[in-house]
N, CA, C and O of each residue as an XYZ file, in Angstrom:
996
protein
N      98.842    129.723    121.930
C      99.092    129.005    121.201
C      98.510    129.385    119.644
O      97.688    130.228    119.285
N      99.431    128.226    118.762
C      99.329    128.371    118.023
C      97.274    128.061    117.036
O      96.369    127.620    117.745
N      97.059    128.316    115.854
C      95.659    128.195    115.278
C      96.083    126.707    114.803
O      95.150    125.915    114.675
N      97.853    126.076    114.428
C      97.469    124.561    114.045
C      97.259    124.042    115.388
O      96.246    123.408    115.684
N      98.478    124.377    116.448
C      98.385    123.787    117.364
C      96.783    123.596    118.169
O      96.139    122.670    117.678
N      96.431    123.967    118.744
C      94.513    125.174    118.948
C      93.573    123.846    118.047
O      92.667    123.187    118.559
N      94.275    123.643    116.068
C      93.197    122.993    115.409
C      93.119    121.835    116.026
O      92.049    121.504    116.536
N      94.874    120.545    116.127
C      94.910    119.803    116.232
C      94.534    119.754    117.571
O      93.656    118.892    117.582
N      94.652    120.099    118.519
C      94.359    119.383    120.198
C      92.480    119.227    120.132
O      91.732    118.333    120.528
N      92.268    120.298    119.572
C      90.452    120.136    118.967
C      90.464    118.821    118.438
O      90.220    117.860    119.168
N      90.686    118.711    117.410
C      90.836    117.598    116.819
C      91.447    116.222    117.322
O      91.213    115.276    116.570
N      92.011    116.011    118.185
C      91.684    115.102    119.147
C      91.725    114.591    120.365
O      92.319    113.634    120.862
N      90.233    116.220    121.172
C      89.688    116.043    121.517
C      88.491    115.062    121.154
O      88.166    114.017    121.718
N      87.564    116.098    119.347
C      86.507    115.156    119.341
C      86.924    113.227    118.987
O      86.130    112.306    119.182
N      88.465    113.074    118.407
C      88.058    111.368    118.042
C      88.980    110.979    119.329
O      88.851    109.759    119.423
N      89.215    111.101    119.609
C      90.239    110.102    120.503
C      88.951    110.663    122.256
O      88.485    109.666    122.808
N      88.579    111.879    122.832
C      88.505    112.229    123.416
C      90.122    112.321    124.430
O      90.632    111.556    125.248
N      90.535    113.698    123.838
C      92.470    113.453    124.439
C      92.415    114.103    125.394
O      91.909    115.211    125.216
N      92.879    113.769    126.816
C      91.839    115.128    127.997
C      93.568    115.637    127.669
O      93.740    116.600    128.416
N      94.429    115.468    127.144
C      96.075    115.685    127.409
C      95.585    117.480    126.437
O      95.442    118.549    127.031
N      95.470    117.328    125.293
C      94.350    118.047    124.505
C      93.739    118.979    124.993
O      94.127    120.130    125.190
N      92.456    118.362    125.268
C      91.350    119.343    126.946
C      92.199    120.269    127.557
O      91.989    121.480    127.607
N      93.157    119.681    128.018
C      93.900    120.515    129.440
C      94.877    121.622    128.733
O      95.040    122.697    129.311
N      95.288    121.459    127.942
C      95.853    122.715    126.719
C      95.209    123.529    126.008
O      95.699    124.551    125.527
N      93.876    123.102    125.850
C      93.074    123.943    125.638
C      92.057    125.009    126.700
O      91.607    126.079    126.291
N      91.820    124.483    128.084
C      91.977    125.499    129.353
C      90.680    125.024    129.763
O      89.847    124.518    129.011
N      90.547    125.235    131.119
C      89.410    124.285    131.986
C      88.413    124.823    131.857
O      87.468    124.079    132.121
N      87.786    127.042    131.194
C      87.305    127.665    130.394
C      86.895    126.817    129.411
O      85.695    126.831    129.688
N      86.970    126.155    128.558
C      86.895    125.678    127.470
C      86.169    123.608    127.743
O      85.810    122.973    126.752
N      86.127    123.087    128.924
C      85.022    122.135    129.303
C      84.126    121.706    129.074
O      83.767    120.593    128.690
N      83.593    122.750    129.339
C      81.533    122.279    128.984
C      81.788    122.458    127.247
O      81.303    121.821    126.312
N      82.494    123.291    127.265
C      82.032    123.145    125.199
C      82.219    122.670    124.451
O      81.538    122.436    123.452
N      83.946    122.183    124.939
C      84.256    120.858    124.544
C      83.214    119.570    124.329
O      82.924    119.018    123.267
N      82.664    119.220    125.907
C      82.029    118.371    125.657
C      80.720    118.429    125.074
O      80.060    117.393    124.994
N      80.080    119.986    124.481
C      78.859    120.197    123.591
C      79.996    119.543    122.557
O      79.778    118.432    122.073
N      80.453    119.815    122.438
C      81.417    119.912    120.445
C      81.262    117.894    120.665
O      80.397    117.161    120.184
N      82.183    117.603    121.352
C      81.805    116.132    121.131
C      81.045    115.433    121.163
O      81.172    114.289    120.726
N      79.675    116.031    121.855
C      79.014    115.002    121.520
C      78.001    115.412    119.930
O      77.144    114.763    119.329
N      78.482    116.483    119.738
C      77.710    116.740    118.067
C      78.252    115.874    117.012
O      77.718    115.201    116.130
N      79.776    116.141    117.447
C      80.409    115.865    116.185
C      80.061    113.971    116.564
O      79.438    113.354    115.699
N      80.458    113.298    117.710
C      79.618    112.042    117.508
C      78.218    111.843    117.247
O      78.040    110.718    116.779
N      77.094    112.544    117.377
C      75.869    112.842    116.526
C      76.128    112.472    115.218
O      75.994    111.316    114.817
N      76.695    113.912    114.160
C      76.616    113.548    113.177
C      77.201    111.919    112.608
O      76.730    111.344    111.628
N      78.025    111.522    113.252
C      78.561    110.837    112.532
C      77.488    109.523    112.610
O      77.387    108.636    111.763
N      76.813    109.637    113.714
C      76.187    107.988    114.616
C      74.643    108.579    113.247
O      74.142    107.700    112.546
N      74.174    109.986    113.125
C      73.591    110.263    111.989
C      73.463    110.244    110.364
O      72.557    110.484    109.566
N      75.201    109.725    110.250
C      75.402    109.741    109.043
C      75.752    108.751    108.794
O      75.878    108.769    107.570
N      76.152    107.346    109.330
C      75.698    105.677    109.074
C      74.638    105.349    108.974
O      74.277    104.325    108.395
N      73.728    106.378    109.670
C      72.096    105.251    109.766
C      71.316    105.430    108.401
O      70.602    104.741    107.672
N      71.866    106.816    108.440
C      71.346    106.892    106.693
C      71.779    106.235    105.711
O      71.040    105.557    104.997
N      73.389    106.379    105.497
C      73.874    105.057    104.626
C      73.321    103.896    104.819
O      72.679    103.511    103.842
N      73.330    103.216    105.685
C      73.120    101.640    105.741
C      71.632    101.233    106.495
O      71.410    100.209    107.142
N      70.907    102.095    106.273
C      69.444    101.519    106.322
C      69.118    100.007    105.965
O      68.233     99.464    106.625
N      69.588     99.484    105.243
C      69.706     98.025    104.894
C      70.181     96.957    105.652
O      69.839     95.784    105.800
N      71.440     97.986    106.283
C      72.313     96.555    106.666
C      71.689     96.735    107.862
O      71.934     95.868    108.700
N      70.803     97.792    108.245
C      70.439     98.392    110.145
C      69.191     97.096    110.138
O      69.564     96.664    109.047
N      68.754     96.747    110.274
C      67.114     96.773    108.999
C      67.741     95.124    108.924
O      67.022     94.320    109.517
N      68.502     94.766    108.524
C      69.406     92.789    108.823
C      69.318     92.442    109.877
O      68.647     91.533    110.366
N      70.358     93.525    110.540
C      70.961     93.176    112.076
C      70.614     93.501    112.975
O      70.987     92.832    113.939
N      69.488     94.982    113.320
C      69.479     95.276    114.313
C      69.692     96.269    114.613
O      70.867     96.633    114.600
N      68.582     97.237    115.054
C      68.924     98.244    116.184
C      70.108     98.229    117.166
O      70.875     99.101    117.574
N      70.016     97.354    117.317
C      70.819     97.672    119.028
C      72.480     96.733    118.149
O      73.599     97.246    118.146
N      72.188     95.532    117.600
C      73.816     95.328    116.678
C      74.754     96.259    116.474
O      75.954     96.442    116.680
N      72.887     97.322    115.528
C      73.693     98.259    114.535
C      74.348     99.072    115.273
O      75.455     99.302    114.786
N      74.195     99.490    116.022
C      73.866    101.074    117.433
C      75.676    100.229    117.598
O      76.729    100.394    116.981
N      75.448     99.737    118.225
C      77.504     98.576    118.875
C      78.142     99.359    117.554
O      78.498    100.534    117.467
N      78.163     98.204    116.463
C      78.935     98.651    115.871
C      79.427    100.120    115.118
O      80.355    100.329    114.336
N      78.474    100.972    115.656
C      78.603    102.056    114.928
C      79.942    102.913    116.085
O      80.921    103.595    115.783
N      79.596    102.636    116.945
C      80.167    103.020    117.784
C      81.414    102.854    118.143
O      82.157    103.748    118.546
N      81.762    101.387    117.971
C      82.594    101.291    117.275
C      83.859    101.956    116.449
O      84.880    102.595    116.703
N      83.174    101.419    115.318
C      83.411    102.451    114.409
C      83.910    103.985    114.482
O      84.908    104.536    114.016
N      83.056    104.358    115.085
C      83.383    105.413    115.659
C      85.069    105.992    116.417
O      85.908    106.854    116.154
N      84.871    104.905    117.464
C      85.547    105.249    118.340
C      86.872    104.848    117.713
O      87.887    105.489    117.983
N      86.905    103.589    116.709
C      88.432    103.265    116.254
C      89.010    103.891    114.156
O      89.981    103.817    113.402
N      87.613    104.430    114.179
C      87.607    104.732    112.675
C      87.258    106.795    112.571
O      86.134    107.211    112.293
N      88.432    107.738    112.850
C      88.527    108.464    112.550
C      87.389    109.524    111.350
O      87.373    108.694    110.440
N      86.561    110.633    110.834
C      87.092    111.167    110.075
C      88.049    111.330    108.929
O      88.513    112.415    109.280
N      88.703    111.038    107.783
C      89.854    111.718    107.192
C      89.676    112.365    106.329
O      90.515    113.123    105.840
N      88.604    112.218    105.971
C      88.116    113.285    104.442
C      87.648    114.131    104.770
O      86.910    114.116    105.755
N      88.007    115.675    103.761
C      87.586    117.076    104.263
C      86.099    116.698    104.267
O      85.525    117.361    105.131
N      84.933    115.541    103.352
C      83.097    115.687    103.417
C      82.981    114.760    103.926
O      83.740    113.838    103.628
N      81.904    114.567    105.002
C      81.164    113.774    105.726
C      80.691    112.307    104.803
O      80.379    111.170    105.156
N      80.787    112.819    103.800
C      79.836    111.477    102.510
C      80.958    110.787    102.499
O      80.598    109.665    102.142
N      82.325    110.763    102.704
C      83.239    109.552    102.669
C      83.224    108.604    103.630
O      83.403    107.398    103.458
N      82.961    109.289    104.868
C      82.958    108.829    106.210
C      82.279    107.331    106.280
O      82.653    106.665    107.245
N      81.118    106.567    105.190
C      80.166    105.742    105.457
C      81.715    104.676    104.552
O      81.880    103.780    105.379
N      82.442    104.496    103.750
C      83.868    103.584    102.918
C      83.600    103.074    104.016
O      82.453    102.633    104.084
N      84.313    102.946    105.046
C      85.559    102.279    105.762
C      84.508    100.937    106.560
O      84.824     99.765    106.764
N      83.175    101.667    106.888
C      82.396    101.025    107.671
C      82.193     99.123    106.936
O      82.305     98.252    107.798
N      81.982     98.738    105.795
C      81.524     97.541    105.994
C      82.990     96.570    106.346
O      82.993     95.475    106.908
N      84.275     97.384    105.800
C      85.342     96.695    106.558
C      85.271     96.263    108.314
O      85.922     95.408    108.914
N      84.304     97.140    108.786
C      84.624     97.203    110.284
C      82.876     96.106    110.390
O      83.112     95.277    111.269
N      81.980     95.960    110.063
C      81.652     94.928    109.673
C      81.977     93.425    109.755
O      81.658     92.638    110.646
N      82.656     93.206    108.669
C      83.464     92.097    108.401
C      84.438     91.862    109.722
O      84.504     90.710    110.150
N      84.841     92.414    110.075
C      85.341     91.905    111.349
C      84.794     92.173    112.104
O      85.663     92.695    112.803
N      83.983     92.256    112.595
C      82.898     91.682    113.701
C      82.041     90.727    113.579
O      81.702     90.017    114.525
N      81.325     90.537    111.649
C      80.085     89.398    111.659
C      81.552     88.569    110.853
O      81.285     88.090    109.752
N      82.916     88.404    111.303
C      83.249     87.428    110.532
C      83.234     86.018    110.066
O      84.049     85.540    109.277
N      81.970     85.225    110.768
C      81.096     84.326    109.945
C      79.996     84.234    109.695
O      79.279     83.234    109.680
N      79.636     85.930    109.342
C      77.728     86.089    108.715
C      78.435     86.900    107.784
O      78.855     87.907    108.353
N      78.740     86.857    106.543
C      79.617     88.004    105.418
C      78.730     88.273    104.918
O      79.049     89.264    104.263
N      77.227     87.963    104.659
C      75.581     88.054    103.741
C      76.021     90.308    104.545
O      75.932     91.287    103.804
N      76.310     90.370    105.649
C      76.556     91.874    106.692
C      76.850     92.944    105.869
O      76.225     93.868    105.349
N      78.781     92.264    105.930
C      79.483     93.306    105.022
C      78.406     93.491    103.864
O      77.420     94.226    103.812
N      79.005     92.442    102.820
C      77.824     92.767    101.926
C      77.051     93.527    101.298
O      77.155     94.156    100.245
N      75.767     93.330    102.528
C      75.434     94.079    102.682
C      75.361     95.646    102.347
O      74.860     96.447    101.558
N      76.338     95.535    103.671
C      76.740     97.127    104.130
C      77.688     97.019    102.591
O      76.652     97.196    101.951
N      78.171     96.957    102.092
C      79.228     97.348    100.888
C      78.271     98.221     99.616
O      78.538     99.304     99.096
N      76.657     96.967     99.266
C      75.803     97.665     98.515
C      75.157     99.009     99.062
O      74.877    100.052     98.470
N      75.056     98.745     99.999
C      74.392    100.563    100.541
C      75.219    101.416    100.574
O      74.913    102.478    100.031
N      76.200    101.332    101.035
C      77.631    102.160    100.837
C      77.903    102.555     98.718
O      78.102    103.601     98.101
N      77.784    101.330     98.355
C      78.737    101.803     96.758
C      77.263    102.915     96.364
O      77.284    104.068     95.934
N      75.932    101.925     96.753
C      74.566    102.764     95.620
C      75.135    104.088     96.341
O      76.198    103.629     96.757
N      75.116    105.512     96.784
C      75.271    105.988     97.634
C      76.156    106.641     96.925
O      76.067    107.795     96.507
N      77.251    105.682     96.755
C      78.788    106.569     96.201
C      78.101    106.793     94.941
O      78.212    107.954     94.546
N      77.314    105.898     94.076
C      77.073    106.313     92.472
C      76.426    106.988     92.137
O      76.301    107.673     91.122
N      75.815    106.813     93.218
C      74.413    108.220     92.971
C      75.263    109.293     93.409
O      74.575    110.134     92.831
N      76.206    110.009     93.957
C      76.673    111.050     93.721
C      77.864    110.976     93.319
O      78.658    111.730     93.881
N      78.356    110.118     92.299
C      79.101    110.362     91.444
C      79.003    110.988     89.990
O      78.176    111.866     89.744
N      80.027    110.420     88.885
C      80.013    112.264     88.396
C      79.803    111.485     87.050
O      80.456    110.512     86.674
N      78.667    112.159     86.338
C      77.665    112.505     85.003
C      78.886    111.796     84.193
O      80.112    111.779     84.301
N      77.691    111.083     83.123
C      78.766    110.300     82.254
C      77.561    109.925     81.434
O      76.768    109.332     82.165
N      77.097    110.043     80.160
C      76.190    110.185     79.137
C      76.949    109.013     78.780
O      78.157    108.892     78.574
N      75.169    107.416     78.714
C      75.920    106.723     78.357
C      75.746    106.318     76.801
O      75.086    106.976     75.997
N      76.382    105.239     76.539
C      75.643    105.001     74.510
C      74.764    104.329     74.501
O      73.986    104.168     75.442
N      74.713    103.773     73.366
C      72.863    103.268     73.491
C      73.922    103.151     71.406
O      74.476    103.909     70.610
N      73.398    100.963     71.627
C      73.125    101.031     69.894
C      73.308    102.078     69.156
O      74.496    102.400     69.160
N      72.285    103.129     68.170
C      72.828    104.381     67.082
C      73.640    104.787     67.939
O      73.368    105.878     68.441
N      74.552    104.274     68.279
C      76.222    105.409     69.206
C      77.599    104.415     68.047
O      78.779    104.632     67.774
N      76.554    103.281     67.654
C      78.008    102.452     67.041
C      78.118    101.695     65.747
O      78.538    100.574     65.461
N      77.428    103.018     64.836
C      77.119    103.124     63.289
C      78.766    102.792     63.545
O      79.265    102.480     64.627
N      79.356    102.922     62.458
C      81.033    102.737     61.667
C      82.129    102.935     62.625
O      83.265    103.341     62.379
N      81.587    102.566     63.829
C      82.703    102.512     65.092
C      83.785    100.982     64.412
O      83.349    100.020     63.780
N      85.257    101.250     64.833
C      86.390    100.283     63.860
C      86.557     98.871     65.041
O      87.383     99.197     65.894
N      86.254     98.090     65.182
C      85.643     97.473     66.538
C      87.011     96.876     66.601
O      87.617     97.015     67.663
N      87.736     96.064     65.369
C      89.170     95.874     65.532
C      90.189     97.033     66.930
O      91.194     96.650     67.529
N      89.641     98.150     67.066
C      89.966     99.598     67.464
C      90.270     99.578     68.379
O      91.381     99.773     68.871
N      88.968     99.239     68.959
C      87.412    100.087     69.281
C      88.149     99.132     71.463
O      88.311     98.042     72.012
N      88.269    100.487     71.699
C      88.707    100.191     73.068
C      87.446    100.940     74.410
O      87.517    102.062     74.910
N      86.675    100.148     74.614
C      85.340    100.377     75.797
C      85.344    101.560     77.014
O      85.951    101.457     78.080
N      84.873    102.211     76.770
C      84.667    102.732     78.528
C      84.018    103.363     79.364
O      83.494    104.364     78.874
N      83.797    103.192     80.559
C      82.456    102.302     81.449
C      82.560    103.529     82.478
O      83.561    103.998     83.019
N      81.164    103.914     82.581
C      80.677    104.663     83.534
C      81.820    105.058     84.605
O      82.786    104.306     84.476
N      81.987    105.991     85.595
C      82.800    106.429     86.703
C      82.021    106.039     88.362
O      82.410    106.144     89.525
N      80.794    105.571     87.723
C      79.990    105.568     88.728
C      79.993    103.578     89.308
O      79.611    102.917     90.274
N      80.596    103.380     88.146
C      80.473    101.518     88.531
C      81.437    100.889     89.513
O      82.309    101.651     89.931
N      81.448     99.637     89.963
C      81.758     99.827     91.016
C      82.046     97.767     91.534
O      81.307     96.884     91.098
N      82.607     97.641     91.981
C      82.782     96.149     91.798
C      83.074     95.711     92.953
O      83.743     96.504     93.615
N      82.612     93.928     93.863
C      83.187     93.441     95.409
C      82.345     91.996     95.035
O      81.240     91.669     94.603
N      83.440     91.442     95.429
C      83.191     89.492     95.564
C      82.003     89.859     96.303
O      81.770     90.847     97.000
N      80.928     88.313     95.841
C      79.818     88.662     96.761
C      80.124     86.687     96.868
O      79.978     85.938     95.902
N      80.503     86.288     98.111
C      79.775     85.403     98.172
C      78.813     84.723     98.830
O      79.241     83.655     99.270
N      77.005     85.058     99.202
C      76.174     85.000     99.669
C      74.949     86.040     98.722
O      75.138     87.046     98.037
N      73.574     85.216     99.078
C      72.078     85.611     98.467
C      71.683     87.562     98.990
O      70.603     88.152     98.960
N      73.086     88.073     99.423
C      72.747     89.528    100.306
C      72.317     90.310     98.618
O      71.741     91.392     98.731
N      72.452     90.044     97.823
C      72.195     91.036     96.729
C      70.122     90.590     97.079
O      69.287     91.493     97.105
N      69.835     89.437     97.242
C      68.294     89.094     97.326
C      67.982     89.217     98.432
O      66.818     88.896     98.673
N      68.868     89.743     99.650
C      68.300     89.837    101.031
C      68.167     91.388    101.230
O      67.419     91.701    102.156
N      68.721     92.366    100.573
C      68.999     93.046    100.725
C      68.170     94.247     99.493
O      68.443     95.441     99.373
N      67.075     93.416     98.666
C      66.171     93.881     97.743
C      64.830     93.970     98.522
O      64.072     94.896     98.811
N      64.849     92.331     98.795
C      64.093     91.652     99.989
C      63.332     93.123    100.823
O      62.193     93.559    100.658
N      64.360     93.614    101.681
C      64.290     94.872    103.020
C      64.329     95.651    102.040
O      63.390     95.327    101.313
N      64.661     96.160    101.776
C      64.374     97.579    100.381
C      62.579     97.469    100.313
O      61.889     97.851    101.257
N      62.235     97.128     99.565
C      60.631     96.311     98.984
C      60.128     96.229    100.780
O      59.089     96.841    100.533
N      60.041     96.013    102.109
C      59.513     96.079    102.852
C      59.628     94.619    103.622
O      59.917     94.388    104.796
N      59.404     94.011    102.894
C      59.039     92.209    102.026
C      60.522     91.684    102.593
O      61.686     92.015    102.369
N      59.805     90.592    103.533
C      60.595     89.609    104.188
C      61.496     88.873    103.444
O      61.322     88.301    102.368
N      62.698     88.971    104.294
C      63.962     87.984    103.233
C      64.311     87.230    103.768
O      64.284     87.093    104.991
N      64.904     86.263    102.644
C      65.386     85.229    101.955
C      66.117     84.887    103.648
O      66.178     85.589    104.658
N      66.493     83.780    103.410
C      67.889     83.319    104.834
C      68.775     83.010    103.980
O      68.821     82.680    102.796
N      69.672     83.239    105.078
C      71.056     83.150    104.059
C      71.249     81.990    103.327
O      70.971     80.875    103.767
N      71.617     82.158    102.461
C      72.875     80.986    101.635
C      74.070     81.503    100.472
O      74.326     82.327     99.594
N      74.608     80.203    101.297
C      75.877     80.287    100.627
C      76.363     80.461     98.956
O      76.289     79.368     98.394
N      76.671     81.179     98.362
C      76.764     80.761     96.838
C      77.471     79.497     96.386
O      78.267     79.339     97.311
N      77.658     78.574     95.599
C      78.286     77.823     94.790
C      79.731     78.472     94.400
O      80.899     78.086     94.355
N      79.170     79.399     94.199
C      81.206     79.685     93.905
C      80.887     81.410     94.148
O      79.775     81.925     94.259
N      82.298     82.135     94.194
C      82.890     83.208     94.704
C      81.836     84.322     93.004
O      82.329     84.223     91.880
N      80.799     85.015     93.172
C      80.952     85.988     92.230
C      81.448     87.016     92.600
O      82.478     87.276     93.221
N      79.692     88.310     91.679
C      80.768     89.782     92.319
C      78.774     90.475     92.484
O      77.711     89.898     92.255
N      79.032     91.660     92.889
C      77.993     92.477     92.811
C      78.450     93.848     91.962
O      79.310     94.583     92.448
N      77.965     94.088     90.951
C      77.709     95.103     90.192
C      77.425     95.786     90.584
O      76.208     95.599     90.567
N      77.719     97.368     91.425
C      77.133     98.568     91.406
C      76.847     99.716     89.861
O      77.682     99.842     88.966
N      76.289    100.007     89.875
C      76.070    101.591     88.864
C      75.658    102.485     88.718
O      75.625    102.606     89.942
N      75.034    103.831     88.210
C      74.040    104.684     88.351
C      74.404    104.638     86.484
O      75.455    104.635     85.843
N      71.994    104.590     85.855
C      72.256    105.114     84.947
C      70.635    105.966     84.796
O      69.462    105.781     85.117
N      71.126    106.555     84.388
C      70.916    107.891     84.669
C      70.891    109.141     86.466
O      71.598    109.946     87.072
N      69.784    108.585     86.522
C      69.338    109.384     87.762
C      68.950    107.911     89.055
O      68.180    107.884     90.014
N      69.700    107.074     88.600
C      69.264    105.743     89.895
C      70.485    104.644     89.573
O      70.767    104.111     88.500
N      70.896    104.547     90.442
C      71.788    104.027     91.350
C      71.112    102.574     91.583
O      70.036    102.476     92.173
N      71.920    101.284     91.005
C      71.303     99.995     90.756
C      72.842     99.388     91.231
O      73.924     99.964     91.332
N      72.388     97.766     91.510
C      72.579     96.580     91.405
C      72.678     95.677     90.598
O      71.773     95.496     89.784
N      73.458     95.124     90.613
C      72.756     93.189     89.865
C      73.895     92.541     90.252
O      75.018     93.042     90.207
N      73.596     91.277     90.687
C      74.457     90.002     90.835
C      75.004     89.813     89.658
O      74.246     89.962     88.700
N      76.483     89.427     89.363
C      77.136     88.468     88.408
C      78.014     87.584     88.893
O      78.632     87.641     89.956
N      78.043     86.543     87.836
C      79.719     85.651     88.089
C      80.045     85.978     88.001
O      80.076     87.191     87.799
N      81.178     84.623     88.106
C      82.815     84.947     87.875
C      83.156     85.438     86.259
O      84.127     86.130     85.952
N      82.249     84.978     85.420
C      83.091     84.792     84.526
C      82.885     86.556     83.675
O      83.662     87.329     83.114
N      81.044     86.561     84.072
C      81.243     88.323     83.921
C      82.336     89.156     84.652
O      82.898     90.093     84.085
N      82.628     88.771     85.978
C      83.309     90.035     86.043
C      84.276     89.396     85.644
O      83.896     89.659     84.503
N      85.306     88.714     85.452
C      86.704     88.939     84.410
C      85.982     89.096     83.492
O      85.161     89.192     84.403
N      85.401     89.231     82.544
C      85.026     90.025     81.320
C      85.406     91.395     81.532
O      86.417     91.920     81.065
N      84.447     92.008     82.340
C      84.653     93.611     83.221
C      86.052     93.417     83.121
O      86.569     93.789     82.067
N      86.827     92.880     84.052
C      87.967     93.329     84.830
C      88.891     93.224     83.508
O      89.892     93.938     83.557
N      88.694     92.304     82.104
C      89.021     92.384     80.376
C      88.888     93.702     80.230
O      89.591     94.696     80.051
N      88.077     93.485     80.324
C      87.395     95.073     79.195
C      87.924     96.068     79.953
O      88.802     96.670     79.335
N      87.781     96.371     80.771
C      88.709     97.690     81.468
C      89.690     98.417     81.491
O      89.934     99.613     81.650
N      90.652     96.739     81.154
C      91.806     97.022     81.078
C      92.497     98.084     79.592
O      93.693     98.367     79.529
N      91.795     98.393     78.865
C      92.353     99.003     77.685
C      92.172     98.103     76.821
O      91.749     98.754     75.866
N      92.208     96.945     76.479
C      92.699     96.375     75.236
C      91.623     95.949     74.382
O      90.747     95.140     74.690
N      91.772     96.646     73.114
C      90.836     96.505     71.960
C      89.456     95.533     72.431
O      89.634     94.865     73.450
N      87.926     95.403     71.665
C      87.423     94.772     71.371
C      87.653     93.573     70.445
O      87.110     92.470     70.375
N      88.876     94.299     69.595
C      89.106     92.044     68.510
C      89.437     91.764     69.737
O      88.915     90.785     70.270
N      90.344     92.538     70.424
C      91.758     90.689     71.436
C      91.043     90.472     72.518
O      91.060     89.286     72.847
N      90.253     91.344     73.380
C      88.373     90.824     73.687
C      88.017     89.608     73.549
O      88.296     88.477     73.947
N      87.448     90.057     72.997
C      87.225     88.866     71.770
C      87.600     87.802     71.576
O      87.075     86.692     71.496
N      88.958     88.349     71.467
C      90.280     86.211     71.233
C      90.027     85.725     72.541
O      89.740     84.547     72.752
N      90.149     86.831     73.682
C      90.219     86.302     75.085
C      89.155     85.648     75.434
O      89.557     84.670     76.063
N      87.957     85.638     75.376
C      86.660     84.956     75.185
C      86.940     83.915     74.705
O      87.053     82.849     75.310
N      87.189     84.252     72.718
C      87.151     82.455     72.320
C      88.238     81.562     72.978
O      87.915     80.409     72.692
N      89.355     81.543     73.711
C      90.560     81.254     74.622
C      89.513     80.691     75.168
O      89.092     79.670     74.623
N      88.984     81.084     76.097
C      88.351     80.439     77.041
C      87.353     80.093     77.198
O      87.215     79.807     78.387
N      86.129     79.867     76.416
C      85.163     79.821     75.725
C      84.571     78.791     74.501
O      83.480     78.233     74.384
N      85.843     78.798     73.606
C      85.435     78.329     72.509
C      85.014     79.494     70.615
O      84.479     80.599     70.533
N      85.420     78.806     69.750
C      85.495     80.000     69.052
C      83.747     80.618     69.296
O      83.283     81.712     69.619
N      83.151     79.290     68.952
C      81.771     79.945     68.854
C      81.048     80.124     69.667
O      80.124     80.908     69.451
N      81.160     79.514     70.860
C      80.912     80.141     72.540
C      81.299     81.510     72.753
O      80.466     82.296     73.203
N      82.511     81.899     72.473
C      82.985     82.980     72.454
C      83.134     84.082     72.369
O      83.827     84.806     73.083
N      82.403     84.389     71.347
C      81.673     85.079     69.865
C      81.205     85.402     70.520
O      81.536     86.456     71.064
N      80.087     84.674     70.906
C      78.430     84.648     71.383
C      79.148     85.744     72.368
O      79.152     86.972     72.281
N      79.712     84.938     73.264
C      79.757     85.960     74.431
C      80.167     86.979     74.516
O      79.777     87.537     75.542
N      80.966     87.702     73.767
C      81.430     88.908     73.411
C      80.177     90.144     73.302
O      80.124     91.319     73.666
N      79.429     89.413     72.755
C      78.550     89.707     72.070
C      77.367     90.268     72.558
O      76.787     91.280     72.164
N      76.996     89.299     73.694
C      76.100     88.820     74.085
C      76.307     89.746     75.558
O      75.305     89.952     76.242
N      77.714     90.312     76.022
C      77.888     91.286     77.131
C      78.400     92.173     77.012
O      78.798     92.651     78.074
N      78.796     93.121     75.491
C      78.208     93.981     74.537
C      76.695     94.701     75.158
O      76.351     95.542     75.989
N      76.168     93.901     74.302
C      75.013     94.344     74.280
C      74.253     94.290     75.774
O      73.962     95.445     76.083
N      73.887     93.456     76.675
C      74.446     93.367     78.110
C      74.676     94.985     78.934
O      73.969     95.801     79.525
N      75.666     94.877     78.664
C      76.574     96.273     78.940
C      76.158     98.078     78.836
O      76.317     99.116     79.479
N      75.392     97.467     77.269
C      74.751     99.106     76.904
C      73.251     98.969     77.044
O      72.410     99.799     76.700
N      73.055     97.823     77.588
C      71.688     98.260     77.804
C      71.438     98.013     79.068
O      70.502     97.214     79.075
N      71.765     98.265     80.165
C      73.017     99.063     81.412
C      72.825    100.368     81.646
O      72.279    101.236     82.326
N      73.582    100.072     80.697
C      74.244    102.221     80.159
C      75.321    102.338     80.764
O      75.697    103.465     81.084
N      76.446    100.671     81.216
C      77.376    101.319     81.595
C      78.704    101.529     80.810
O      79.751    101.316     81.420
N      78.758    101.965     79.388
C      79.631    102.111     78.338
C      79.106    103.616     78.337
O      77.960    104.063     78.393
N      80.218    104.173     78.262
C      80.209    105.913     77.980
C      81.129    106.260     77.529
O      81.401    107.458     77.618
N      82.131    105.232     76.753
C      83.108    105.806     75.725
C      83.559    104.577     74.443
O      83.559    103.354     74.581
N      83.843    105.203     73.476
C      84.422    104.081     73.020
C      85.667    104.317     72.698
O      85.618    104.523     73.911
N      86.983    104.544     72.240
C      87.735    104.907     72.056
C      88.364    104.165     70.543
O      88.574    102.981     70.808
N      88.678    104.420     69.267
C      89.423    103.933     68.483
C      90.869    104.536     68.473
O      91.715    104.098     67.694
């Protein structure tokens, strides 16, 4: 058996308990294969437990472990690093809890905060860095740790309460879909809930549109005075949050 064939059979056994693969590996390997598979699954369970602490606290240990086992059975690791394995778990929870959207939203917060914490470093700009900027040509560049997802419930309030050891609020649906914004400021991964207007503004600002064009779009959406004020307010907010890491002219 070639090394490649051996590796493929070993993966098939670990991920799917493929008995044909086990047969090809030989009877002498049977007891060792079971040990390897138990260790493999234990590592995946531990990875998800560590990555989704608040989600687990919300749905309970039994329900969480049922979801973990179902996920491991359905979704084998596809990356060289175990750090990537949690990324698909929120989608598994969305399928298991289609009528409880806060569960997948909590899982997304858990997962994305972890991703932001280990993301690429980029020094944030401050207001002191803005002198001499040609705002007609200025293009904002945001931290690579920033991520966005739809928010339909008060999952951010639930997550914060759980993380602080407080009684979480009851689930509430938002009047309209907003978004969860996650990024890292310094050494701290953080999030906040934003409305759809800021979500749309962030999406627009990240297209490479110069700031003058961004302001014009805000004016189109909100009127001249309100639009200019909103553009300036968002710039101050994003700078204060440490989300802007560069301005290209």
